[in-house]
C-alpha positions in Angstrom: 103.3 72.6 100.2 101.0 75.6 100.6 102.9 77.8 98.9 103.2 80.1 101.7 105.2 78.8 103.8 108.3 79.9 105.0 109.2 76.6 107.2 109.9 74.9 110.3 111.0 76.6 113.1 111.8 75.4 116.7 107.9 75.8 117.4 106.1 76.0 114.6 104.9 77.0 110.6 105.7 79.9 109.6 104.2 81.3 106.6 103.7 85.0 104.3 100.2 86.0 104.5 97.2 85.7 102.5 96.4 88.3 101.8 99.4 90.6 102.4 97.5 93.2 103.7 101.0 95.0 104.6 103.9 93.6 102.9 106.2 91.4 104.1 103.3 90.3 106.6 103.5 86.8 108.0 101.9 84.6 111.3 103.8 81.9 112.8 101.8 78.8 113.8 102.8 76.4 116.1 103.1 72.9 116.7 100.9 71.3 117.9 98.6 73.6 117.7 97.7 74.9 121.5 94.6 77.3 121.6 96.0 79.9 123.2 99.7 80.5 125.3 99.3 79.9 128.3 98.4 76.6 127.2 101.9 75.7 125.9 104.7 74.6 128.7 107.2 77.1 129.6 109.5 76.4 127.4 107.8 76.0 124.4 105.7 79.5 125.6 109.5 80.7 125.4 110.2 78.9 121.7 107.2 79.7 120.6 108.2 83.7 121.2 111.6 83.5 120.0 110.8 81.9 116.6 108.2 85.1 117.2 111.0 87.6 117.5 112.8 86.1 115.1 110.4 85.9 112.0 110.0 89.9 112.9 114.0 90.8 113.5 113.8 88.5 109.5 111.1 90.7 107.8 112.8 93.9 109.1 115.9 93.5 107.8 114.8 91.6 104.1 112.1 94.6 103.7 112.9 97.5 105.4 110.2 98.2 107.8 110.7 101.0 110.9 109.5 98.7 112.8 107.2 95.1 113.5 104.0 95.1 115.5 103.1 91.6 117.1 99.6 90.7 117.4 98.7 87.4 119.3 94.1 87.4 119.6 92.7 83.9 118.9 89.3 85.1 120.2 87.4 84.2 116.4 90.2 81.4 115.9 90.8 79.3 118.8 94.1 78.1 118.0 97.5 81.0 118.6 99.1 82.2 116.2 101.3 85.2 115.8 100.4 87.9 113.4 103.5 89.7 112.5 103.2 92.9 110.3 106.1 95.3 109.6 105.4 98.5 109.3 106.5 101.6 106.8 107.0 105.3 106.8 105.7 105.1 103.7 102.4 104.1 104.6 99.4 106.8 104.4 99.8 109.2 107.1 95.8 108.4 108.4 96.8 104.4 108.8 100.8 105.0 109.8 100.0 104.7 113.6 97.2 102.2 113.9 96.5 98.5 114.3 96.8 97.3 110.9 93.5 95.8 110.7 92.5 99.5 110.3 93.4 98.9 106.2 91.3 97.5 103.9 92.0 93.7 103.8 88.9 92.9 101.6 90.5 94.5 99.1 94.9 93.7 99.9 96.4 91.7 97.7 96.8 88.1 97.6 99.6 86.0 98.3 101.5 85.7 95.2 104.1 83.5 94.6 105.5 85.2 92.0 105.7 89.0 93.5 106.8 87.6 96.7 108.0 84.5 96.5 111.8 86.1 96.4 110.7 87.4 100.1 109.8 84.6 100.7 113.1 82.9 99.4 114.9 85.3 101.6 113.1 84.5 104.7 113.7 81.1 104.4 117.4 81.8 104.0 117.4 83.7 107.5 115.4 81.3 109.2 116.2 78.2 108.5 120.1 78.2 108.7 
C-alpha cells in the first residue's frame, strides 16, 4: 500500500502529498480516473467536490490552518486530481498570499511516514468513520 494513502472516500482516494510543500498538503484522486471534472456525470462531480471539501475541512481542523486552498488543473497531467493546501499565518510574508507553486517544490521536504504518519492516521479517522 502507498504510505501516503489516507483511504478510499466515496469518489476516490485521499492521499497526502509528496512532497509536503505545506504541512498537511493532500490530494484527492478520483476512482475511476477521468481526464477532467466535466468528463464525470453530475452525481459523480458532486461526490468528488463534496469529498474535496471534506478532505479540506479535516486538514484544516487537524493542522490549525487559517484557510484551505483548492486547485484543480490537469494541464500537465491529463487526469483529474484535486490539490488541498492548508495555508498558515506562520508562512513567510512573501509566500503567505502567493499560490502554493511559488514555493520551491524541489526543496520541500519529502513525505515521511514517521513524521507525517500521525496526521495521516487522524485524517483517516475523521474521513473514514
